[in-house]
BANU-778684 format. One record per residue (C-alpha): residue number from 1; residue in three letters; x, y, z. Coordinates in pm, whole numbers, plus 50000, padded with zeros to 5 digits. Layout:
BEGIN
   pos   code      px      py      pz
   NUM    ala       X       Y       Z
...
//
This chain:
BEGIN
   pos   code      px      py      pz
     1    met   64998   91986   46835
     2    glu   65002   92206   47063
     3    asn   64843   92028   47347
     4    asn   64974   91720   47206
     5    gln   65330   91897   47333
     6    glu   65185   91954   47643
     7    leu   65129   91618   47720
     8    ile   65470   91493   47663
     9    lys   65596   91798   47872
    10    gln   65323   91656   48115
    11    val   65439   91285   48096
    12    thr   65816   91430   48092
    13    glu   65836   91523   48449
    14    lys   65667   91232   48580
    15    ala   65840   90961   48423
    16    glu   66137   91159   48523
    17    arg   66049   91124   48919
    18    trp   66106   90729   48837
    19    leu   66428   90758   48788
    20    ser   66532   90843   49215
    21    asp   66659   90536   49375
    22    ser   66323   90494   49493
    23    tyr   66292   90268   49206
    24    asp   66510   89998   49143
    25    ala   66773   89969   48864
    26    glu   66557   89743   48570
    27    thr   66283   90036   48623
    28    arg   66466   90334   48581
    29    ala   66619   90237   48292
    30    ala   66310   90119   48122
    31    val   66170   90449   48218
    32    lys   66489   90624   48054
    33    ala   66475   90416   47759
    34    met   66106   90544   47721
    35    leu   66206   90901   47806
    36    asp   66503   90873   47520
    37    ala   66331   90744   47232
    38    asp   66188   90963   46957
    39    asp   65912   90819   46970
    40    lys   65734   90915   47267
    41    thr   65356   90709   47253
    42    glu   65501   90431   47503
    43    leu   65600   90718   47691
    44    ile   65264   90892   47738
    45    glu   65104   90524   47767
    46    cys   65303   90403   48050
    47    phe   65238   90787   48255
    48    tyr   65024   90965   48115
    49    lys   64758   90845   48396
    50    asp   64736   90653   48738
    51    leu   64614   90303   48722
    52    glu   64342   90352   48897
    53    phe   64226   90142   49204
    54    gly   63865   90064   49096
    55    thr   63608   89860   49284
    56    gly   63810   89536   49237
    57    gly   64111   89681   49271
    58    leu   64409   89667   48955
    59    arg   64407   89515   48625
    60    gly   64658   89611   48315
    61    ile   64933   89617   48037
    62    met   65288   89510   48308
    63    gly   65577   89719   48310
    64    ala   65692   90040   48411
    65    gly   65507   90330   48422
    66    ser   65180   90485   48687
    67    asn   64962   90386   48440
    68    arg   65101   90026   48467
    69    met   65123   89690   48682
    70    asn   65403   89718   48846
    71    ile   65545   89606   49254
    72    tyr   65526   90001   49251
    73    thr   65138   90016   49149
    74    val   65080   89666   49319
    75    gly   65255   89856   49637
    76    ala   65069   90143   49656
    77    ala   64739   89922   49631
    78    thr   64838   89680   49903
    79    gln   65004   90000   50148
    80    gly   64639   90175   50041
    81    phe   64424   89865   50169
    82    ala   64668   89770   50476
    83    asn   64590   90103   50548
    84    tyr   64220   90042   50579
    85    leu   64278   89750   50744
    86    leu   64458   89897   51048
    87    glu   64182   90146   51071
    88    ala   63855   89898   50981
    89    phe   63981   89637   51198
    90    lys   64174   89824   51489
    91    asp   64027   89619   51772
    92    leu   64100   89301   51694
    93    pro   64442   89152   51860
    94    glu   64568   89009   51527
    95    ile   64426   89153   51142
    96    ser   64452   88864   50832
    97    val   64486   88843   50475
    98    val   64537   88536   50273
    99    val   64704   88636   49940
   100    gly   64745   88382   49631
   101    his   64797   88447   49265
   102    asp   64788   88293   48885
   103    val   65033   88149   48651
   104    arg   65116   88481   48501
   105    asn   65408   88639   48428
   106    asn   65487   88823   48735
   107    ser   65236   88644   48952
   108    arg   65434   88522   49230
   109    lys   65628   88809   49261
   110    phe   65349   89053   49271
   111    ala   65164   88808   49573
   112    glu   65474   88810   49713
   113    thr   65522   89166   49743
   114    val   65178   89171   49861
   115    ala   65260   88978   50128
   116    asp   65581   89131   50187
   117    ile   65400   89496   50257
   118    phe   65126   89336   50408
   119    ser   65386   89186   50715
   120    ala   65554   89505   50758
   121    asn   65229   89652   50858
   122    gly   65205   89456   51139
   123    ile   64880   89183   50953
   124    lys   64928   88824   50914
   125    val   64999   88706   50581
   126    tyr   64839   88317   50463
   127    leu   65073   88313   50151
   128    phe   65007   87975   49901
   129    asp   65311   87799   49815
   130    ser   65200   87812   49457
   131    phe   64921   87947   49224
   132    arg   64625   87858   49332
   133    pro   64227   87855   49095
   134    thr   64081   88207   49209
   135    pro   63752   88028   49446
   136    glu   64016   87867   49666
   137    leu   64107   88206   49770
   138    ser   63743   88290   49843
   139    phe   63745   87980   50061
   140    ala   64028   88014   50238
   141    ile   63883   88304   50336
   142    arg   63634   88210   50486
   143    arg   63804   87880   50645
   144    leu   64054   88092   50823
   145    gly   63801   88365   51013
   146    ala   64055   88613   50772
   147    gln   63975   88982   50778
   148    ala   64049   89067   50407
   149    gly   64259   88875   50038
   150    val   64393   88996   49757
   151    asn   64407   88763   49448
   152    ile   64677   88839   49224
   153    thr   64541   88780   48839
   154    ala   64436   88893   48495
   155    ser   64140   88621   48460
   156    his   64134   88531   48100
   157    asn   64300   88894   47955
   158    pro   64591   88876   47736
   159    lys   64919   88716   47868
   160    glu   65067   89173   47856
   161    tyr   64765   89161   48184
   162    asn   64818   89097   48525
   163    gly   64542   89236   48793
   164    tyr   64470   89246   49195
   165    lys   64170   89170   49299
   166    ala   64030   89206   49663
   167    tyr   63858   89030   49856
   168    trp   63647   89099   50208
   169    ser   63597   88896   50491
   170    asp   63302   88735   50344
   171    gly   63496   88609   50097
   172    ala   63354   88790   49824
   173    gln   63521   89092   49626
   174    ile   63483   89378   49779
   175    ile   63198   89619   49756
   176    ala   63012   89918   49956
   177    pro   63147   90120   50157
   178    his   63497   89890   50138
   179    asp   63559   89976   49831
   180    thr   63534   90361   49830
   181    asn   63725   90345   50174
   182    ile   63978   90132   50004
   183    ile   64052   90331   49734
   184    asp   63993   90705   49938
   185    asn   64325   90555   50116
   186    val   64518   90409   49834
   187    asn   64476   90711   49654
   188    arg   64660   90924   49969
   189    ile   64978   90724   49877
   190    thr   65140   90943   49651
   191    asp   65509   90858   49793
   192    val   65681   90581   49710
   193    ala   65878   90586   50027
   194    thr   65557   90577   50167
   195    ile   65546   90196   50109
   196    arg   65679   89946   50347
   197    phe   65842   89659   50111
   198    lys   66033   89505   50344
   199    gly   65843   89227   50434
   200    asp   65847   89070   50828
   201    pro   65881   88745   50776
   202    ser   65738   88591   51068
   203    lys   65437   88726   50997
   204    ile   65389   88540   50660
   205    glu   65228   88190   50695
   206    ile   65256   87943   50366
   207    ile   64919   87790   50350
   208    gly   64888   87443   50054
   209    gln   64758   87079   50016
   210    glu   64619   87085   50377
   211    met   64373   87365   50257
   212    asp   64349   87229   49841
   213    asp   64249   86894   50104
   214    ala   63946   87091   50241
   215    phe   63856   87283   49971
   216    leu   63797   86940   49776
   217    ala   63570   86787   50039
   218    ala   63316   87080   50085
   219    ile   63279   87007   49663
   220    lys   63243   86680   49733
   221    thr   62948   86734   49929
   222    leu   62820   86970   49630
   223    ser   62723   86594   49469
   224    leu   62311   86543   49367
   225    asp   62372   86212   49249
   226    pro   62677   85985   49367
   227    glu   62441   85605   49269
   228    val   62463   85763   48877
   229    ile   62856   85882   48896
   230    lys   62922   85488   49009
   231    arg   62739   85406   48704
   232    his   62882   85663   48453
   233    ala   63248   85616   48629
   234    asp   63405   85546   48330
   235    leu   63250   85831   48152
   236    lys   63497   86041   47865
   237    ile   63588   86328   48037
   238    val   63804   86601   47784
   239    tyr   63969   86873   48028
   240    thr   64165   87170   47942
   241    pro   64308   87391   48224
   242    ile   64413   87646   47889
   243    his   64780   87694   48089
   244    gly   64662   87779   48440
   245    thr   64582   87702   48738
   246    gly   64264   87479   48703
   247    val   64556   87173   48608
   248    lys   64625   87238   49028
   249    leu   64251   87132   49124
   250    ile   64017   87065   48882
   251    pro   64124   86639   48785
   252    asp   64140   86584   49148
   253    ser   63788   86702   49186
   254    leu   63645   86486   48948
   255    arg   63840   86218   49075
   256    asn   63736   86267   49432
   257    tyr   63357   86241   49253
   258    gly   63388   85963   49089
   259    phe   63497   85951   48739
   260    thr   63805   85765   48610
   261    asn   63888   85858   48307
   262    ile   63953   86180   48243
   263    ile   64159   86284   47922
   264    his   64413   86537   47959
   265    val   64526   86777   47672
   266    pro   64948   86745   47712
   267    glu   65014   86982   47607
   268    gln   64775   87265   47794
   269    asp   64818   87126   48106
   270    ile   65181   87313   48124
   271    pro   65157   87648   48314
   272    ser   65255   87940   48131
   273    gly   65186   88293   48179
   274    asp   65249   88293   47774
   275    phe   64949   88089   47724
   276    pro   65124   87919   47392
   277    thr   64919   87711   47223
   278    val   64608   87968   47259
   279    val   64589   88312   47090
   280    ser   64368   88404   47426
   281    pro   64305   88207   47686
   282    asn   63922   88260   47719
   283    pro   63760   87917   47729
   284    glu   63478   88174   47550
   285    val   63641   88177   47246
   286    pro   63667   87824   47036
   287    ser   63994   87879   46915
   288    ala   64077   87843   47270
   289    met   63903   87498   47252
   290    ala   64034   87397   47002
   291    met   64276   87129   47111
   292    ala   64038   87028   47349
   293    ile   63815   86961   47109
   294    ala   64108   86759   46843
   295    lys   64097   86527   47141
   296    ala   63809   86477   47156
   297    lys   63735   86335   46778
   298    glu   64013   86143   46901
   299    val   63902   85939   47192
   300    asp   63487   86018   47153
   301    ala   63486   86161   47426
   302    asp   63117   86202   47617
   303    leu   63209   86574   47743
   304    val   63430   86820   47721
   305    val   63525   87115   48012
   306    ala   63800   87371   48023
   307    ser   63913   87683   48317
   308    asp   64071   87967   48218
   309    pro   64374   88061   48397
   310    asp   64240   88140   48745
   311    ala   63989   87877   48763
   312    asp   63700   88103   48823
   313    arg   63510   88033   48456
   314    ile   63430   87698   48287
   315    gly   63407   87625   47941
   316    cys   63215   87356   47795
   317    val   63151   87171   47472
   318    ile   62896   86940   47349
   319    arg   62749   86734   47082
   320    asp   62541   86853   46851
   321    asn   62277   86739   46690
   322    ser   62509   86605   46414
   323    gly   62713   86462   46607
   324    glu   62954   86743   46585
   325    tyr   63128   86935   46869
   326    gln   62980   87285   46976
   327    leu   63080   87550   47260
   328    ile   62780   87606   47444
   329    asn   62754   87955   47544
   330    gly   62762   88105   47925
   331    asn   62394   88154   47913
   332    gln   62326   87786   47821
   333    ile   62584   87657   48079
   334    val   62399   87842   48389
   335    met   62086   87735   48239
   336    ile   62207   87317   48273
   337    leu   62345   87363   48584
   338    leu   62087   87571   48753
   339    asn   61814   87332   48579
   340    tyr   62002   87057   48750
   341    ile   62029   87126   49068
   342    met   61699   87287   49148
   343    leu   61512   86903   48979
   344    arg   61721   86697   49088
   345    asn   61649   86868   49477
   346    arg   61265   86794   49385
   347    glu   61323   86465   49339
   348    leu   61530   86441   49651
   349    gly   61265   86609   49835
   350    lys   61458   86873   49936
   351    leu   61300   87190   49854
   352    thr   61059   87334   50156
   353    gly   60988   87649   49926
   354    asn   61240   87830   50102
   355    glu   61498   87802   49822
   356    tyr   61653   88117   49591
   357    val   61902   88133   49258
   358    val   62039   88445   49166
   359    lys   62147   88593   48801
   360    thr   62274   88859   48661
   361    ile   62103   89146   48515
   362    val   62300   89140   48126
   363    thr   62260   88678   48171
   364    thr   61901   88508   47997
   365    glu   61565   88552   48137
   366    thr   61499   88214   48030
   367    ile   61646   88088   48402
   368    lys   61366   88334   48546
   369    ala   61135   88063   48332
   370    ile   61347   87729   48466
   371    ala   61302   87918   48865
   372    asp   60932   87985   48780
   373    asn   60840   87646   48650
   374    asn   61030   87578   49003
   375    asn   60886   87778   49223
   376    ile   61244   87888   49346
   377    lys   61338   88275   49388
   378    leu   61511   88474   49153
   379    tyr   61706   88752   49196
   380    asp   61878   88964   48995
   381    cys   62188   89191   49065
   382    tyr   62485   89356   48881
   383    thr   62723   89198   48723
   384    gly   63031   89096   48911
   385    phe   63023   88780   49132
   386    lys   63037   89009   49375
   387    trp   62700   89130   49369
   388    ile   62583   88708   49373
   389    ala   62750   88720   49704
   390    ser   62621   89031   49834
   391    val   62280   88821   49758
   392    ile   62431   88556   49979
   393    arg   62505   88751   50215
   394    asp   62149   88918   50297
   395    leu   62002   88608   50336
   396    glu   62232   88454   50528
   397    gly   62067   88248   50770
   398    lys   61674   88363   50616
   399    ala   61694   88088   50283
   400    arg   61888   87805   50109
   401    tyr   62112   87970   49796
   402    leu   62102   87679   49535
   403    gly   62328   87847   49296
   404    gly   62376   88161   49123
   405    gly   62581   88221   48785
   406    glu   62632   88465   48498
   407    glu   62615   88510   48101
   408    ser   63031   88594   48136
   409    tyr   63102   88126   48182
   410    gly   63048   88226   48558
   411    phe   62849   87993   48791
   412    leu   62867   87957   49215
   413    ala   62674   87607   49293
   414    glu   62819   87656   49657
   415    asp   62776   87943   49983
   416    phe   63122   87802   50072
   417    cys   63254   87963   49844
   418    arg   63184   88345   49764
   419    asp   63353   88377   49342
   420    lys   63255   88225   49059
   421    asp   63434   87851   49095
   422    ser   63509   87647   48775
   423    val   63637   87380   49008
   424    ser   63229   87280   49107
   425    ala   63121   87315   48811
   426    ile   63314   87144   48613
   427    ser   63260   86895   48865
   428    leu   62863   86899   48881
   429    met   62897   86906   48518
   430    ala   63052   86609   48432
   431    glu   62791   86463   48724
   432    ile   62483   86607   48476
   433    cys   62652   86464   48183
   434    ala   62645   86095   48334
   435    trp   62267   86199   48497
   436    ala   62184   86289   48121
   437    lys   62342   85965   48014
   438    asp   62160   85763   48269
   439    arg   61809   85867   48134
   440    gly   61924   85810   47702
   441    leu   61992   86102   47668
   442    asp   62276   86378   47564
   443    phe   62364   86721   47662
   444    asn   62211   86846   47374
   445    gln   61899   86670   47414
   446    met   61916   86749   47771
   447    leu   61940   87111   47685
   448    leu   61656   87113   47399
   449    asp   61428   86951   47671
   450    ile   61525   87257   47882
   451    tyr   61418   87480   47600
   452    leu   61093   87284   47535
   453    thr   60970   87366   47824
   454    asn   61079   87729   47984
   455    gly   61102   87874   47627
   456    tyr   61393   87939   47344
   457    ser   61613   88205   47408
   458    his   61885   88275   47227
   459    glu   62170   88534   47338
   460    glu   62504   88693   47193
   461    gly   62825   88921   47328
   462    ile   62933   89160   47118
   463    ser   63250   89381   47249
   464    val   63312   89720   47073
   465    val   63704   89755   47127
   466    arg   63870   90124   47205
   467    thr   64168   90083   47334
   468    gly   64458   90370   47471
   469    arg   64399   90698   47565
   470    thr   64119   90832   47379
   471    gly   63936   90494   47359
   472    ala   63756   90525   47698
   473    gln   63643   90843   47612
   474    glu   63457   90704   47253
   475    ile   63332   90449   47506
   476    ala   63171   90749   47685
   477    gln   63055   90889   47439
   478    met   62878   90602   47296
   479    met   62708   90541   47687
   480    val   62578   90931   47654
   481    asp   62436   90856   47299
   482    phe   62300   90622   47423
   483    arg   62089   90761   47663
   484    lys   62025   91051   47434
   485    asn   61857   90898   47139
   486    pro   61757   90533   47293
   487    pro   61675   90322   46993
   488    lys   61274   90332   46946
   489    gln   61278   89969   46764
   490    leu   61516   89669   46774
   491    gly   61500   89382   46515
   492    gly   61135   89518   46377
   493    ser   61035   89503   46714
   494    pro   60926   89810   46930
   495    val   61075   89913   47255
   496    val   60810   89901   47570
   497    thr   61109   89930   47810
   498    val   61403   90123   47912
   499    lys   61578   90052   48226
   500    asp   61877   90240   48337
   501    tyr   62114   90213   48628
   502    ala   62282   90537   48643
   503    asp   62003   90662   48780
   504    leu   61766   90327   48863
   505    asn   61474   90474   48657
   506    glu   61305   90265   48467
   507    thr   61062   90401   48155
   508    asp   60783   90257   47978
   509    cys   60808   90419   47638
   510    thr   60456   90368   47586
   511    thr   60313   90586   47853
   512    gly   60609   90763   47985
   513    lys   60541   90644   48345
   514    val   60919   90638   48575
   515    thr   60925   90366   48857
   516    lys   61291   90348   49044
   517    leu   61460   90014   49009
   518    asp   61561   89864   49354
   519    phe   61909   89817   49319
   520    pro   62144   89881   49627
   521    thr   62345   90084   49393
   522    thr   62379   90263   49031
   523    ser   62546   90172   48777
   524    asn   62665   90264   48420
   525    val   62436   89975   48231
   526    leu   62129   90019   47988
   527    gln   61885   89822   47919
   528    phe   61612   89845   47581
   529    phe   61312   89586   47620
   530    thr   61076   89493   47302
   531    ala   60736   89408   47273
   532    asp   60833   89020   47122
   533    gly   61050   88974   47406
   534    ser   61384   89071   47283
   535    lys   61648   89220   47564
   536    val   61960   89450   47516
   537    ser   62157   89489   47785
   538    val   62491   89842   47674
   539    arg   62718   89890   48011
   540    pro   63112   89936   47933
   541    ser   63371   89680   48086
   542    gly   63523   89759   48429
   543    thr   63831   89512   48370
   544    glu   63919   89537   47966
   545    pro   63874   89810   47696
   546    lys   63572   89800   47545
   547    ile   63154   89838   47551
   548    lys   62992   89476   47557
   549    phe   62622   89440   47410
   550    tyr   62473   89170   47531
   551    val   62158   89052   47303
   552    glu   61887   88843   47353
   553    val   61591   88670   47161
   554    his   61312   88470   47256
   555    asp   61098   88204   47118
   556    arg   60891   87979   47141
   557    met   60972   87562   47049
   558    ala   60691   87359   46911
   559    ser   60868   87038   46942
   560    lys   61257   86946   46972
   561    asp   61240   86938   46551
   562    asp   61199   87289   46580
   563    tyr   61518   87390   46761
   564    glu   61754   87469   46396
   565    arg   61400   87680   46255
   566    cys   61454   87894   46642
   567    asn   61822   87922   46572
   568    arg   61761   88056   46191
   569    asp   61514   88296   46343
   570    ala   61703   88459   46608
   571    ala   62004   88486   46433
   572    ala   61876   88646   46129
   573    lys   61680   88919   46448
   574    ile   62022   88946   46617
   575    glu   62192   89093   46316
   576    ala   61852   89365   46250
   577    ile   61879   89429   46634
   578    lys   62298   89479   46597
   579    lys   62212   89719   46258
   580    asp   61964   89882   46480
   581    leu   62276   89975   46750
   582    gly   62487   90106   46487
   583    ile   62761   89789   46567
//
């Protein structure tokens, strides 16, 4: 009780500073209401800490307070970012940034706040005229030769959230040393009076259609079989943006590729930060795809595709063996896209032995088998497309990038953009559907061919959510416990290798031998590998209050008829592994 009173005293003192004239009337009123309330829960949650500017930027619930997304937390982040840009590029005659945003509530307001602050600091701003897909911001940074970018988005988080993604001159989200340098500068902004909110309109240039056209033209160059599209131009493609930014470009990109029969879900074409037709605007969640699947059944669609609110992630639904529409997972999406890209490049005689693909460490190992079978180099990297972008940057001019992806429904087919891109991924997925149909295959049969050739795998992601002030502590303790007492066996198979990316140590559990992992930095991730090929990865989420488990099991298929048996065995094994993990 005494500790709780001390906490209330601390947050009260902090909140009272937000009643000064430096804050607008709406904010002051909201803070005063929290201070006056008998229940101090909201006051504590809004002020018990500062919303942290992490290695990718900000993400949090919108509202008044130091632990909320609002113009003051966004303002402090931008002023700190501006200060670092002025220091890092002091020799340039003009520094420029690109600013974009998604459809979320307050996103335009936050984007205009960001533009005003940069311009007030003498930095030129290219501000999109309206919401745009996240990958177009990355593309625009590179095309305009800007030094940085900011996108206001909380991706597929619930509607209460918003976020702030910081980008560097290569179009990728920031990594070392810029991430920690920006964080240091942001942390120095302790007084709201030091934030330059009054913009300089002469420094702000509005961009829009011309950039859209350039981006779509670049994506068209990724097509590997335009002739097959001509033969199947009327392919029935159901697409939903789930109320998000994809409505702006994805139907145009599909038409640009040559597809003529794009079927909309009208209710979900309406851009809205309230995401009114779904509980969660996440194409990974079956319920978010329900309306698109219903439309597919109505029109007998060949393919169902979706993008998340900022249109960097792709969702995909195909027909299974029984003809039912089923959501495929992110690993399968990456497998299908990379398999096609490798196969078509080989058919077109474009493989020289100097190509590569990239996946994240938590993404299925079946992709390595596909790459090995095509004699293509595969690079593993940390979770997050900034790390895939880092590999592309390191190999620029030395090797040709074919594609890269991660299990969380992200894929990047191009190097002219450096963040995951559902615009290109959906366009290519439609092309693959046409390519398969041209060969008398449906998507499901093509997927079975991949498993038959490269080995069967089944993956499941489990998230354990721990919200609020105590949630972060519980998640941290779970990681400590797994390190102190790693599992000896998982699903009936002994753990033979443990990789701990926090200290970059790989331990052979049989011999006790420890070797160093070759990664650019440390990360709070643990991996357990078993004798039968199963892999379990554990990490706290960097953007949401949860700890994530990625479970992957493997098998061999004797024939396509063996698929259902593999599915049953895999489901049983994953349940056993979850029990062993205590989740």
